N, C-alpha and C positions, 0 to 999 in steps of 0.2 A: 503494499499500500504505499503510494508517495504521501509524504509528511504535508501537513498545511503550515506554509509559512507565514500567514497572517499572525500578527500580535494578538489577536482575538484570543489566541490558545495560552496567553500567559495573563498573570494578574500584575498589575501594575503597583508598584510602591513609588511614589512621587519623592524627590529631594532625597532616596537613598544612595548614598555615594561610598559609605564605607565598606571596604572588600572584606572585611572581617565581618561584618553584618550579611554580605551576600551568601557567604560560606556557610553561615549559622543558618540562615533561612534555608538554603538550599538543603543541607543534611538533615535539617530536623522535618522538612517536607517528604523527603525520599525515603526516611527511615520508617516512617509510619504509613504513608498512603501512595497507591499506585495512581499511574495516568488512568485516564478512561478508557484510552485504545488496548491497553494490557489487560483491564478487567475482562471488557468486551471480547478479547479473542478467548479468555480462559472460559467465560460465560457459553460463547460458541460451540467451544470445544466440549463443555459439559453436556450441551443440548443435542450435540451432533448425532445422529441416528447409527453411525457407526462406533459410537464410542462403548466401551466395555462398562460392565457395572463397577468394575474396580476403577477404571477412568473417571467415572462419573463420581464416585464416592470420594477419590483424591480431590478431584478438580473442586468439588463442594466443599470439603475441608480447606483448602487454599481458600476460597471465597469466603468462608466463615472466618479464617484467621485474618484477612484483609479487614472485614469489619470489626474484628477486636481491635488491632492495632490502629485503625483509622482514629479510636478514640484518644490516642496520643500517649497511652503509658507503657504498653508493650510494644517493642519495635517489630517489624514485621518478620525478622528472622533473627535468630541468637547471633550468628555471625553478622554482626553489623559492620564487618567489611572494614578493608582499608580504604581512606579517603583518597580518590583518584579524582582529580581536578584537571581537565584540559581546556585551555582559553585561547581565541584568536583576537587579536588587536587589530582594530579597524581604524584609519585614518588618524588623528593626532590624540588619539585618548592617552592620557599620561597614566602610567602604572608602576612608578619606582619603586614603591614597596610593597609590590604586589604578592611576592612570596611569603613575606613577613606575615602580613595581613592575612591572608588566607589560612595560613598556619595557626594563627591565633583562633581564627575562628574556628577552623577544626577544634583544635583543643578545647574551647570553652563549650561546643555543642555537644561533643562526645561526653563530657563531663557531666555537663547541666542534665541531659535527657537519659543519663546512666546507659550509654550504648557501651557494647563491648568492646574492651581493650585488647585487640587481637595480635599486637606486633611483638615481636621480641626483638631485642637488641643484644649484638654479641660483646660479650665481655673479654673472650677471647675466640679463636677461631672456631672452637668445639662447644663453648659454654655460653649461656644466653641469660638473660633476665628479662622481666617484665617492666618496662619503663612507666606502665601504669598512666598512658594518656593517649595511646595509640597513634603516637608520632615516631617516624615523621611520615608525612602525607604525600603523595606522589602527585608533583603539579610539573606541569608542563605548558608554558605560555608560547605561541607561534604568532608571528606577523601573519596576516589573514591571505596575504599574495604569495606566502614562501614556505607554507608547512610542510613539514616532513614527509606526512601522507596528504591527499587531496582534501582540500577544505569544503566542509561540509556546506550544503546550500542554505541551511539556515543561518550560517555566519555570512554568507555571501549577500543575503537579504537583508542582513541586520542594516540598522541606522549607520550613516557615517559617524566617525567619530565614537565608537563603541567598543565595548570587551565584551566578546561573545563566550559563553562556558558551557561545558557540559561536566556535569557533576555525577559521579559513581560511587556507589559502596560496594566493592568489589570483594565477595567472600572467596574463601581459600578452595571451597569445593570445585566450583565452575572454574576458576583459575587454572586449576589441577587439569583439568581437563584439554588444558591446549596443547596442540601437537604441531610440528614444525619439520617440515621437509624441505633439503635443499635439492631441488630436483633440477631436470634439465627440459630442453623441448620437447623429449620424448613422452613425456606426461602430457603433453597438448595434443591429445586425440579423443574423441569423444568416448571411445572403449575404454581406454587407459584411464581417464580420469572418473569415467563414472566408477570403474571399478575401486578406484582410491576412494573416491566418495563413499560407495558402501563398506569397505572396511574400516576406514575412520570414523564414521559415524555410529557403526556398532558398536566400536570401541568406547564410545562413550558412557555406555552404561546407564546406571540409573542413580549414583551416588550423589550427583551434584544435584539432585532435584528437579528432574523434569515435572511438567511439559517445558523444553528448552526454546530458547529462541537462539538457531544455528547460525554461525558466521564462516564463510569460507573465503579465503583471498587467496588468489593465484598470479604470481608475479609480483613486481616491486623492484627498485632499483638497488635493493639493498635487504638482507634480512631484517634488518631494522627498521625499512618503511614497511614491508609486508606486515610484520607484527604489530606496528603501532595501527596500520589499516585495519587489521583483524579487531583489536581491541575497540577501536572507534566503530567498526561495523556493529559488533554485539553491544555495542549501546546505543544503538538508532541514529548515530551520525550520519549514515549513509542510506537512511530509508528514501531522503528524496533524490539520490543519484540518478541519472539518466540510465535507462536501458539502451540507448543508442551508443555503437562502438565510437570510440573515441581514442586519442592518445594519452589523457590524461586519467581515465580510469572510468568504468561504467559497470553496471548490474546486467547478469545474465539470467532472464527468465525462466529459460528451459530450465537449466541447472538448479535454480532454487525449486522449481516444481519438482525435480527428480530428488531431491534432497529431502523434501516433506514426505514424497513416495517411499522411499528408503527408511524413512524415520517410522512411518506408519505399519511398515511391511517387517520392522525389526521383532515385534512382539513384545517389546518392553512396555509399550503404553505410558502413561502416567505413573510410573514406579512399579506398578504390582500386575501388569500384564494389559495388553488392549492395543489400540491403536493411537492415542494422543501423546506420542513420545515428544512432539514438537509442537508450537504455535504458529512458528513462522521459520523463515530461513532467508539469509542473503548471501548471493554469491557475487563477488566483487573480481575482476579483473584488472590488472595494473601494468604499466609497461615492465620491461625487464632487461637487463643484460642480456647479450645473445648466447651467453656461455652458462646462465644459471636460469633457475626457474623457481624461487622460493613458493610454498605452499603452504598455507597453514589452515587449521581448523581448529574452533572454539565455541564456547555457549555462553550464553547467560541463563541463568537458573529461573525457576518460577517466580524465585524474589528479585523481579527486574527493576533494580534501584537507579535509574539514570534520570537525570533531570536537567531541563536545558534554562539558560538564563541569560540575558543580554542587558549590560549595565550601560547606561549612555551619561551624558554630562547632566541630564534632566532627572532621573531616577531609573531604578530596576524593574525590568521584565522576568519575570518568574513564571516557569512553564506550572499550569494547572494541573492538580491532581483530584481526586476524588474523595470529598470528605466523608459521604457515607454511601459506602457501595452498595447497601442494600436497597437503595432507591433505583439503582439502575434497572433497565426493563431486562428481565430474563433470571436475574439474580436469584429471587425468591423460588422460582420454578425450579432452577437449577439445584438449589439447596434441598427442596422439599423432595423432588425425584430420588436424589441420591439417598435421602434418609430412607424412603419408602421402599427402596431396592433393597438397602440393606437390612432393613427390620424383616421383610419378606424372607431373605436368603435366611437370615439368623433363624427364623421360627421352623422354616421347613429343612435347614440343613443340619445334619448330625455333627460337623466338624467345626463348630464354634463353641468354643470352651472357654469357662472362664479360670484362669490361673492365679492363685494367691501364695504371694512372698514375704514369708515372715521369719526368713533367717536360717531356714532349711533348704538347701538347694536340692536334695534328694527328695524332699516332697515336690518340688517344681518340675523335676524331670518325671517323675512318676505321673503327674499330671498331663506332662507332654508325651508321654512314652508311645502313644500310638498314632501322634499328629503327622499330618503328611504336609509337604509343600505348597502352599496356597490357603491352608485352613485360616480361619479368623480366630483371633485370640482377644479375650478381654483380660487384661492385667492389672491386679490390684495388690497393694502391698509395698514392701520396700525394695529399692534397687539401689545398686551401687552406681555412682555415675563416677567415669574415669577415662581420660583420652591418652592422646600421645605421650605427653611428659610424665604422667602417673605411670604408665605402662613402662614408660624408658626406666624409670626410679625402681620399679619391682626388678625389672630384667638385671639392673644393677645389683639388688641383694642376691639373685640367683647366681649371679657371674661369681660373686664374693663369696658363695656358699652359704648365705644365710637364708633362714625361712622366709615365706612370703606373709605380710599380715594375714592374720585368721580372718578378716572381713573379706578377702578376695575369695574365700571358699564357700561362704553363706549365702550371697546373694547373687542375681543376675545382675551382669554388668552391662550398664547401658553407656555408650561412647558420646559423650556431650560435654559442651561447654557453654554453659547459659550466659546471657546479658546479665549485666548487674543488676540489683535487685531494685525496682522502684520504692520509693518509700510507702511504707504500708502494705506491701504486697510479701507473698511469700518467697517467692524467686523471680528473677527476670527471665525474658524469651528463651524458651528452653526447646530445642529440636535435636535430634540424633545428626552426629557427624558421620563423615565417609567411613565404614566399617572397614575397609580393605587397607588401611594404613595400620592397623593392629593385627593383620594378618601374618606378620613375621614372629609374632610371640605365640602362634597356635602350640606347638610342642613344648614349650619351656613352662607355659601355662596350664593347660589342661592336664599334662602329665602330673602335675603337683596338686589338682584337684580344683584350680581355679578357672574360670572362664567358660564353665558348663553351660551356662545359657548367657547369651550376649544379647544386645538390643543396640540396633543402630540402622543405617540405611544404606542400600546399593548392595551390588553384587560382589561376591567374594573370590576370593583365588581358589584353585584347586586345592592349595595345600591346606586352607581352612576347611573345606569340605570334608577333605579326607582324615584330617583330625577329628573331625565332629564323629566320623565312623568308627575310628579308633576309639573313642574315648565316650560316646554315647553323648554326643552334646549338640546342643541347639542353637541355632542363630535366627533371632526374630527380626522383623523389620516394622519401623512404623513411619508413617508419611514424612517426607521431609517437607520442609517450605511451610510448616504450620506451628512456628515456635509459640508465636503470641498465644494461639488458641490452646496449646498443651499446656503453659504456663498458668493461663488464668480458668480453666476447665479440668484438668485432670491432675495437678499436683497439688497436695495437701500439706506437705510437709518437706522441709529439707534442713540439713546440717551439714557444716564442711568436718568431717573425720580426722583429714591427713593432708599433708602437704598444702597448708592456706598459703603460703609463699607464692604459688603457683598461679594466683590470681583465679582467672575463668578455667584453669585446668586443676583446680584443688581437686581432691576426693572428696565426694558427697556422699551421703545417705540421704534419699529422696524416697517420700512415699506416695505412690499414684493411686488414682481412683477409677476404674473404668477406661483404663487406657487401651485405646485400639491398636492391634499389632496383627501380622500374618507372619506364619510359619516361612522361611526362607530356607533354612537347611534343617533337616532333621537327623535324627541319631544314627539313620542309615546312610548318611551321606548324600541322600538326595536333595539336588537343588532346585528351587523353584526357577532360578532363571536360565538353568541348563535346559529346561523343557522349551 
């Protein structure tokens, strides 16, 4: 869809000239609300006749999550992201202290809105610490006529003497899906490029919270130009780019349609099987050096947090978002339809079961004993919350010949790093992180009685499923991209029980009530995504 370049798509703040305030307003808005276009794409997918019941269920959860987050307390995603700021200077607009002022705006809003501090800063090549401010931000400012990558059309259409912005809160899960190939002319045939697309898109898997916005860039005068164009394309910067071939850069409609077809046929769907693996796709072709053809693939996840802004000498124009998603046409129908389907399935299916965790992992395993991949689970009770840094600490204990903490053997382990807790609330936005990052610990933990039941998102390695079969373990998945909903509706208590200095990666004991899950891998090593 071609973007609308009219400033009617922007709210106007007269006399607003502070770059710090621009960053504050932008990240405050994009952390809690979506654009109308993005929400309508989710609604359209949920109501599509070819959507599976699981597609509709996940998409309805994402819509309900957007409604909760729009109240401005719980951010849309627990990973409130690295602050990315791209700006294009037009005419004689002055921006001498731009980096300092924008950084200050990021620092202030991430603190005031209790957004998650996700950055780690090296103290040596191998050791890191939490700076507790989510800095540094990634800031790039270009001249509108000589940017490293093609200039977005909204920048070209901006008023003279202005500074145009594209703000993004980029989470680690979607960034980790970026792939890059330093190819050659040989890739530029219909058959070979189509085959490459199929291979790369299916490798995305579900761990970055689909449905995705897919971006693909072929060409570029350097690897750096290619990857920058990919980043901007995934953020919506090139939605208005022409489909007509030219020497500066253009979109390819046929390949975009092929990308959506491949995504639909992958079977992944919106995380738990179906057709709605992607909301949209953009494929960009750039000029290249005759000896090389850089090619990159990337995604923006369902928490598609990108926002445009234009600062002039008179005031600020900030892209509009939806303050109350439930008022959009089709919202209530999409949610009601999914809830009805889930209720009907639960009533007639023998495979939905309630699992209670109270510190006896054997009891949890017994309840799950005959569960098959795809079975729905309602989880109640206490779960351990720990992710990368905590797992690394446990591995150090093992390497030193020391025993694991007893708590690792008593509860299901959920991989998550919540946002900071808003005042008066139990916990901040809480959602599962990518399971595959913990796969390296399969043997060392399961052989010692830990990680017998894990909870996260996305597909896992063959090594993990093999370990599940060897040790009679289970891996459960819960929808990604619904962190505000989980924090507000499903978590009733939390406490930090170890490694408090790790910030969002501290080990927590969390009590959940009626948390929806799916069996992904069972004790026989049967895997949902392999089907």
